[in-house]
C-alpha positions as CSV (number, residue, x, y, z in Angstrom):
1,M,14.5,-150.1,27.1
2,S,13.3,-147.7,30.2
3,D,10.0,-146.5,30.6
4,D,11.2,-143.2,31.8
5,P,12.5,-141.1,29.2
6,T,14.2,-139.3,31.5
7,Q,16.7,-141.9,32.3
8,A,17.3,-143.0,29.2
9,A,20.5,-143.0,27.9
10,G,21.7,-141.8,24.5
11,F,20.8,-138.4,22.7
12,H,19.4,-135.5,24.9
13,A,18.7,-131.9,24.0
14,Y,17.5,-129.4,26.1
15,L,16.8,-125.7,24.6
16,V,15.6,-122.4,26.0
17,A,14.2,-119.2,24.6
18,E,12.9,-115.9,26.0
19,S,9.2,-115.0,25.8
20,S,6.8,-112.6,27.2
21,S,5.7,-115.4,30.1
22,G,9.4,-115.7,31.3
23,G,10.8,-118.1,28.9
24,K,9.8,-121.2,27.2
25,F,11.6,-124.6,26.7
26,W,11.9,-127.7,24.2
27,E,13.2,-130.8,25.2
28,A,14.2,-134.3,23.5
29,R,15.7,-137.7,24.3
30,V,16.1,-140.8,21.8
31,D,16.4,-144.2,23.2
32,G,17.0,-146.7,20.7
33,A,14.3,-146.5,17.9
34,V,12.0,-144.1,20.3
35,M,12.0,-140.5,20.3
36,S,10.3,-138.4,23.3
37,L,9.6,-134.8,23.2
38,R,8.3,-132.2,25.9
39,Y,7.9,-128.4,25.5
40,G,6.3,-125.6,27.8
41,K,6.9,-122.8,29.9
42,V,10.4,-122.5,31.8
43,G,9.7,-124.1,35.1
44,Q,6.6,-126.5,34.4
45,T,6.9,-130.1,34.6
46,K,5.3,-131.5,31.0
47,S,4.7,-135.0,30.2
48,W,6.6,-136.6,27.4
49,T,5.1,-137.3,24.1
50,T,6.9,-140.7,22.2
51,K,7.0,-141.6,18.6
52,S,8.7,-145.1,17.3
53,F,10.9,-145.1,14.1
54,A,12.2,-147.9,12.0
55,S,15.6,-147.7,13.5
56,G,17.6,-145.8,16.0
57,E,19.6,-144.1,13.3
58,A,15.8,-142.7,12.0
59,A,14.8,-141.5,15.4
60,L,18.2,-139.4,15.9
61,K,18.1,-137.8,12.8
62,E,14.4,-136.8,13.2
63,A,15.5,-135.4,16.7
64,R,18.3,-133.6,15.4
65,K,16.2,-132.2,12.4
66,K,13.7,-130.7,15.0
67,M,16.4,-129.4,17.3
68,K,17.8,-127.4,14.0
69,A,14.7,-125.8,13.5
70,K,14.3,-124.7,16.9
71,V,17.7,-123.3,17.1
72,S,16.8,-121.3,13.8
73,K,14.0,-120.0,15.7
74,G,16.3,-118.2,18.5
75,Y,16.4,-121.3,21.0
76,A,19.6,-121.9,22.9
77,E,21.2,-124.9,24.6
78,A,20.8,-124.8,28.5
79,E,20.8,-126.8,31.5
80,V,18.1,-128.8,33.1
81,S,17.8,-129.8,36.8
82,E,20.0,-133.0,38.2
83,D,16.8,-134.9,38.9
84,G,15.5,-134.5,35.3
85,G,12.2,-132.7,36.6
86,A,11.4,-129.2,35.9
87,P,13.7,-127.5,33.6
88,V,16.2,-125.0,35.1
89,V,14.5,-121.2,35.0
90,P,17.3,-119.5,32.5
91,A,18.8,-116.2,33.6
92,G,17.1,-112.8,33.4
93,P,16.8,-110.7,30.3
94,Q,20.2,-110.4,28.6
95,T,21.9,-106.8,28.8
96,F,23.0,-104.8,26.2
97,E,26.5,-105.8,26.2
98,E,25.5,-109.4,26.2
99,R,23.1,-109.3,23.1
100,W,26.1,-107.2,21.7
101,A,28.7,-109.8,22.2
102,E,25.9,-112.2,20.6
103,I,25.9,-110.5,17.4
104,R,29.7,-110.3,17.2
105,S,29.9,-113.9,17.7
106,L,27.2,-114.9,14.9
107,L,28.7,-112.6,12.5
108,E,32.2,-113.4,12.8
109,G,31.2,-117.2,11.8
110,K,29.5,-118.3,8.5
111,A,26.6,-116.4,8.4
112,N,23.1,-117.6,6.5
113,K,19.5,-116.0,6.5
114,A,18.7,-117.7,10.1
115,T,21.9,-116.0,11.3
116,V,20.6,-112.9,10.1
117,A,17.1,-113.4,11.9
118,K,19.0,-113.9,14.9
119,V,21.1,-110.8,14.7
120,K,17.9,-108.7,13.9
121,R,16.0,-110.1,17.5
122,H,19.1,-108.6,19.2
123,Y,19.4,-105.5,17.5
124,L,15.6,-104.9,18.1
125,E,15.9,-105.7,21.8
126,M,18.8,-103.3,22.1
127,H,17.0,-100.4,20.3
128,A,14.4,-101.0,23.3
129,L,17.0,-100.8,25.8
130,E,19.6,-98.0,24.8
131,P,18.4,-96.6,21.2
132,K,21.3,-93.9,21.0
133,R,24.0,-96.0,22.2
134,L,23.2,-98.9,19.4
135,V,23.3,-96.4,16.5
136,D,26.6,-94.9,18.0
137,E,28.3,-98.2,19.0
138,V,26.7,-100.9,16.3
139,D,25.2,-99.7,13.4
140,T,28.6,-99.1,11.6
141,Y,29.7,-102.5,12.3
142,L,26.4,-104.0,10.9
143,F,26.3,-101.9,8.1
144,D,29.9,-103.2,7.0
145,K,29.3,-107.2,8.2
146,L,25.8,-107.5,6.7
147,G,27.2,-105.8,3.7
148,E,28.7,-108.7,3.0
149,L,25.7,-110.9,2.7
150,P,23.2,-111.2,-0.2
151,A,20.8,-108.0,-0.6
152,T,18.1,-110.5,-0.7
153,Y,18.4,-111.2,2.9
154,F,17.3,-107.5,3.5
155,D,14.1,-107.5,1.0
156,V,11.3,-105.3,1.6
157,S,8.3,-106.5,-0.6
158,L,5.4,-104.0,-1.4
159,S,2.2,-104.4,-3.9
160,F,-0.4,-101.8,-4.8
161,R,-3.6,-102.0,-6.5
162,G,-4.8,-98.8,-7.5
163,F,-4.6,-96.6,-4.1
164,N,-4.5,-99.4,-2.0
165,G,-1.4,-101.2,-0.8
166,Y,-0.4,-104.6,0.6
167,G,3.1,-106.1,2.0
168,D,5.4,-105.4,4.5
169,W,4.3,-101.9,5.4
170,K,5.7,-102.0,9.2
171,S,9.0,-102.9,7.4
172,A,8.4,-100.2,4.7
173,Q,7.3,-97.1,6.6
174,P,10.6,-95.4,7.0
175,L,10.6,-95.6,3.2
176,R,7.6,-93.2,3.4
177,D,8.8,-91.2,6.5
178,V,12.2,-91.9,7.3
179,D,11.2,-90.2,11.0
180,A,9.4,-93.6,11.4
181,L,12.7,-95.7,12.1
182,D,11.9,-95.4,15.7
183,K,9.1,-98.0,15.3
184,N,11.2,-100.4,13.0
185,P,15.0,-99.4,13.0
186,W,16.0,-102.9,11.2
187,V,14.9,-101.5,7.7
188,K,17.8,-99.2,7.9
189,F,19.7,-102.3,6.7
190,T,17.0,-102.6,3.5
191,R,18.9,-103.5,0.3
192,S,16.3,-105.0,-1.7
193,I,13.2,-103.8,-2.7
194,T,10.4,-105.4,-4.5
195,Y,7.6,-103.2,-5.7
196,G,4.5,-104.4,-7.6
197,F,1.7,-102.2,-9.0
198,D,-1.6,-103.2,-10.8
199,G,-3.3,-100.3,-12.3
200,A,-6.3,-102.3,-13.7
201,Y,-9.2,-99.9,-13.3
202,M,-11.1,-100.5,-17.0
203,V,-14.0,-98.4,-17.1
204,D,-14.8,-97.3,-20.8
205,D,-13.5,-94.2,-22.4
206,T,-16.7,-92.4,-22.1
207,T,-16.6,-92.6,-17.9
208,E,-16.5,-89.2,-16.5
209,I,-13.5,-88.9,-13.9
210,T,-15.0,-88.3,-10.7
211,E,-13.0,-87.3,-7.2
212,Y,-13.0,-91.0,-6.5
213,H,-10.6,-91.4,-9.8
214,E,-8.6,-88.7,-9.0
215,K,-7.8,-89.8,-5.6
216,Y,-7.5,-93.5,-6.0
217,W,-6.6,-94.2,-9.5
218,L,-4.6,-90.8,-10.9
219,Q,-1.2,-91.5,-9.1
220,P,2.1,-92.4,-10.2
221,A,2.5,-96.3,-10.6
222,V,6.1,-95.7,-9.0
223,P,5.3,-93.2,-6.5
224,T,8.1,-90.5,-5.4
225,W,7.9,-91.4,-1.5
226,L,9.9,-94.8,-2.7
227,W,13.0,-92.5,-3.2
228,A,12.5,-89.0,-2.6
229,K,14.6,-87.9,0.3
230,N,15.2,-91.2,1.7
231,P,18.8,-91.9,3.0
232,I,17.7,-95.7,3.0
233,F,16.6,-95.7,-0.7
234,A,20.1,-94.4,-1.6
235,R,21.6,-98.0,0.0
236,V,19.6,-100.2,-2.1
237,E,21.5,-102.8,-4.2
238,T,18.8,-104.7,-6.0
239,L,15.1,-102.9,-7.1
240,D,12.6,-105.3,-8.9
241,I,9.5,-103.3,-10.2
242,R,6.7,-104.9,-11.7
243,L,4.1,-102.6,-13.3
244,D,0.5,-104.5,-14.6
245,Q,-2.7,-103.4,-16.2
246,L,-1.5,-99.8,-17.1
247,S,-2.3,-97.7,-20.6
248,E,-0.5,-94.7,-21.3
249,N,-3.7,-93.9,-23.7
250,Q,-6.1,-93.9,-21.1
251,D,-6.7,-90.7,-18.8
252,Y,-7.9,-92.5,-16.0
253,S,-5.0,-94.9,-16.0
254,C,-2.0,-94.9,-13.3
255,K,1.0,-93.5,-14.9
256,T,4.4,-93.9,-14.6
257,Q,6.5,-91.2,-16.2
258,L,10.0,-91.5,-17.3
259,S,11.0,-88.5,-15.6
260,D,9.7,-89.9,-12.2
261,F,11.8,-93.3,-13.5
262,T,15.0,-91.1,-14.0
263,Q,14.9,-89.4,-10.5
264,M,14.5,-92.8,-8.9
265,L,17.5,-94.3,-11.0
266,F,19.6,-91.3,-10.0
267,A,19.0,-91.8,-6.2
268,A,19.7,-95.6,-5.8
269,K,23.6,-94.7,-5.6
270,A,24.3,-98.3,-4.4
271,L,21.7,-100.1,-6.9
272,E,23.5,-103.0,-8.6
273,H,20.8,-105.1,-10.5
274,L,17.2,-103.7,-11.6
275,R,14.5,-105.3,-12.8
276,M,11.6,-103.6,-14.6
277,D,8.3,-105.2,-16.0
278,R,6.0,-103.7,-18.3
279,V,8.4,-100.7,-19.2
280,W,6.2,-100.0,-22.1
281,D,3.7,-98.2,-20.4
282,M,6.1,-95.6,-19.4
283,N,4.8,-92.2,-20.4
284,G,7.2,-89.4,-21.6
285,G,8.7,-91.8,-24.3
286,G,11.9,-90.9,-25.5
287,D,15.6,-92.3,-25.1
288,F,14.8,-94.5,-22.5
289,G,18.4,-95.8,-22.2
290,A,19.7,-91.8,-21.7
291,A,18.9,-92.1,-18.0
292,F,21.6,-95.1,-17.4
293,A,24.4,-93.1,-19.7
294,S,24.3,-90.2,-17.2
295,E,27.2,-89.6,-14.8
296,D,24.3,-89.7,-12.0
297,A,23.1,-93.0,-13.0
298,P,24.4,-95.8,-10.6
299,A,26.8,-98.6,-12.3
300,L,24.6,-101.5,-12.7
301,E,25.6,-105.2,-13.0
302,S,22.6,-106.5,-14.3
303,L,19.6,-105.0,-15.8
304,S,16.2,-106.8,-17.0
305,L,13.4,-105.1,-19.2
306,S,10.8,-107.5,-19.4
307,D,8.1,-106.8,-21.9
308,A,9.7,-103.7,-22.7
309,W,8.2,-102.1,-25.8
310,I,11.0,-100.2,-26.5
311,Q,10.3,-98.7,-30.2
312,R,13.8,-98.1,-31.4
313,P,17.5,-99.4,-31.3
314,E,18.5,-96.1,-30.3
315,H,16.6,-96.3,-27.0
316,V,19.1,-98.9,-25.8
317,A,22.1,-98.2,-27.6
318,S,22.9,-95.2,-25.0
319,I,22.8,-98.0,-22.3
320,F,26.0,-99.9,-24.1
321,E,27.8,-97.1,-25.2
322,A,28.0,-95.4,-21.6
323,E,31.1,-96.0,-19.8
324,R,29.2,-95.5,-17.0
325,Q,27.6,-99.0,-17.6
326,K,30.6,-100.4,-18.7
327,G,30.6,-103.2,-15.9
328,L,27.1,-104.4,-16.6
329,K,27.7,-108.3,-17.0
330,S,23.6,-109.2,-17.4
331,F,20.9,-108.2,-19.9
332,T,17.5,-109.2,-20.1
333,L,15.0,-108.0,-22.8
334,G,11.6,-109.6,-22.7
335,D,9.0,-109.1,-25.5
336,A,9.9,-105.8,-27.1
337,N,9.5,-104.1,-30.6
338,L,13.1,-104.7,-31.3
339,T,14.2,-107.8,-32.9
340,G,16.9,-110.0,-31.8
341,D,19.2,-108.8,-34.8
342,D,18.3,-105.4,-33.5
343,L,19.7,-106.1,-30.4
344,I,22.6,-108.0,-31.5
345,G,23.7,-105.0,-33.9
346,V,23.1,-102.4,-30.9
347,L,25.8,-104.4,-28.8
348,S,28.1,-105.1,-31.4
349,A,28.1,-101.7,-32.8
350,D,31.4,-99.7,-32.9
351,D,30.3,-97.4,-30.0
352,A,29.4,-100.0,-27.6
353,V,31.9,-100.7,-24.6
354,V,29.8,-103.5,-22.6
355,E,31.0,-106.9,-22.6
356,L,28.0,-109.3,-21.5
357,E,28.4,-112.4,-19.9
358,H,24.8,-113.2,-19.8
359,L,22.3,-112.4,-22.5
360,R,18.7,-113.0,-22.7
361,C,16.2,-112.0,-25.7
362,E,12.7,-113.5,-25.7
363,S,11.7,-111.7,-28.6
364,G,13.9,-113.9,-30.7
365,R,14.3,-113.1,-34.5
366,L,17.8,-113.9,-34.8
367,G,19.2,-114.4,-37.9
368,A,22.4,-115.8,-39.7
369,S,23.8,-112.4,-39.3
370,S,23.2,-112.6,-35.6
371,G,25.1,-115.9,-35.2
372,E,27.7,-114.8,-37.2
373,A,28.3,-111.9,-35.0
374,L,28.0,-113.9,-31.5
375,R,30.5,-116.4,-33.0
376,T,33.1,-113.6,-34.0
377,H,32.7,-110.3,-32.7
378,R,35.0,-109.0,-29.7
379,A,31.7,-107.9,-27.9
380,F,30.7,-111.3,-27.3
381,A,34.1,-112.6,-26.1
382,S,33.2,-113.1,-22.7
383,L,29.5,-114.5,-23.0
384,K,29.0,-117.4,-21.2
385,V,24.9,-117.8,-21.4
386,L,22.9,-117.1,-24.0
387,E,19.0,-117.4,-23.8
388,I,16.9,-116.7,-27.1
389,G,13.6,-116.6,-28.2
390,E,12.8,-119.0,-31.4
391,P,16.0,-117.9,-33.9
392,M,15.2,-117.8,-37.6
393,D,16.9,-120.0,-40.0
394,G,20.6,-120.0,-40.7
395,F,21.4,-118.7,-37.0
396,I,22.4,-122.1,-35.5
397,E,24.4,-122.9,-38.2
398,A,26.3,-119.6,-38.6
399,L,26.8,-119.8,-34.4
400,C,28.2,-123.0,-34.6
401,D,30.3,-122.6,-38.2
402,P,33.5,-124.9,-38.1
403,S,35.7,-121.8,-38.6
404,G,34.8,-120.4,-34.9
405,S,36.2,-121.5,-31.6
406,R,34.0,-119.7,-28.8
407,V,31.8,-122.3,-26.9
408,L,29.1,-121.0,-24.6
409,E,28.6,-122.6,-21.2
410,E,24.6,-122.5,-22.4
411,L,22.3,-122.0,-24.7
412,S,18.6,-121.9,-23.8
413,L,15.9,-121.8,-26.7
414,V,12.7,-119.8,-25.3
415,N,9.3,-120.6,-26.9
416,T,10.9,-122.7,-29.6
417,K,9.3,-125.3,-31.6
418,E,9.8,-129.0,-31.6
419,T,10.7,-129.0,-35.1
420,Y,13.8,-127.0,-34.2
421,V,15.5,-130.4,-33.3
422,F,16.0,-130.7,-37.5
423,Q,18.2,-127.2,-37.5
424,L,19.9,-128.9,-34.8
425,Q,20.8,-132.0,-36.4
426,K,22.7,-130.1,-39.4
427,I,25.4,-128.4,-37.0
428,E,28.9,-129.7,-37.6
429,R,30.9,-127.9,-34.5
430,V,28.9,-127.7,-31.3
431,A,29.5,-124.1,-29.6
432,F,27.5,-124.7,-26.5
433,K,28.1,-127.2,-23.3
434,T,24.7,-127.3,-22.5
435,L,21.2,-126.8,-24.4
436,V,18.4,-125.9,-22.5
437,I,14.8,-125.9,-23.9
438,E,12.6,-123.8,-21.7
439,P,8.6,-124.8,-21.3
440,S,6.8,-123.0,-23.9
441,W,3.3,-123.0,-25.4
442,S,4.2,-125.5,-27.9
443,A,5.1,-128.5,-25.9
444,W,7.9,-131.0,-27.0
445,S,7.2,-134.2,-27.6
446,D,8.7,-137.4,-26.2
447,E,10.0,-138.4,-29.8
448,R,11.5,-135.3,-30.1
449,K,13.0,-135.0,-26.9
450,E,14.3,-138.6,-27.4
451,E,16.2,-137.3,-30.6
452,L,17.4,-134.3,-29.4
453,E,19.0,-136.4,-26.2
454,A,20.4,-139.0,-28.6
455,L,22.2,-135.7,-30.9
456,G,23.4,-134.5,-27.3
457,K,24.8,-137.8,-26.8
458,S,26.7,-138.1,-30.5
459,K,27.8,-134.3,-30.4
460,K,28.9,-134.2,-26.5
461,F,26.8,-131.9,-24.9
462,K,24.0,-131.7,-22.1
463,V,20.4,-131.1,-22.8
464,K,17.8,-129.8,-19.9
465,F,14.2,-129.6,-20.5
466,P,13.2,-127.8,-17.1
467,K,9.8,-127.8,-15.8
468,K,9.5,-123.9,-15.4
469,K,10.3,-121.0,-17.3
470,R,12.9,-118.6,-16.0
């Protein structure tokens, strides 16, 4: 083996990237079972560091792994000097045209999150060079090509506790002030927003409200600046709102009004996926679902209402009766005042037009009538995944009645005691391909797990015990 890794035969990679100091390089060689690395400022001669591996294959695998990581951070292959000494200094900064060509090249192939990071880097450099030309020549192309990628690649995450916020504020500033786009023009491609609010300020009911409370705590939990007069919000496809520690009975608590929510919903013209936690704290009461039935509402693909203390079935019935929401394929209802039987009744009503592929009802309380409806009613003909809280006696027998023919891809039981295995042992026809037992406050013993797995083998269905709740 050669003592000088610069003279070694075999794997060799030399990468460069731009930096404020004029460029940086990273170089790797593999000789047998030894990997050698050096890196630093372009133009400098750096010494090598070496590491031995159990085999040449292991050394090569590690070198390629490190190279891939560098490429994902914006490094690109270049040439090194013929004598193996100081790396060749790369050309000067790329022009607008060169970066524009790079963007097109990146997006014509198979793109992922790393690709988007490279495109963003080129875009911001181009904005610094010719901002008006960028808007005129590049934006339309990017809206089209980036729109083919997952919305979560373009997420902005924000959190508040009272008046104080934290999160990606540089990205979020244009959401509050569209004129701030010059500070971060990339945010115009935002298609996903995660917004959290903690309204905790638990003083007692006798507290006299001061200017401090008025300034820092008496404000909407979902602020109007998030959507009002903001063209960026109209392009958001995924919205995740998580509210905590709110109370409509305490005057000093932060509020979220039903009227504000309705305005926000109408402003999200492109919205496809909406998740809301703690909907029960929404002031204004009334028919929560009516907003979704309006022609001004976006047509959703998925809707999740976690911890939604919705009082009456009719408050969600209008969602499933609305032609506007006919394309809804996934619905989740967390802990709620509605029973599972209530929800199944709403979904199978004569006026309902929605045909779900995925349904999650954590409150449980589904009886034999729900099992029969799921087995026979037209509303559930397309259902593939059913996730429910602990069902009542008679449900599983009705769902799996021998007279039926529907088979779910997956049945998931949430917060279900291990004794339910005895109910499962009674079924004659299996109406699901996979049975998932989600983690709960009542853990299943190894003995009960083994009994259920044995039942799965005999009845030919898969059994899963995930470690985390979905």
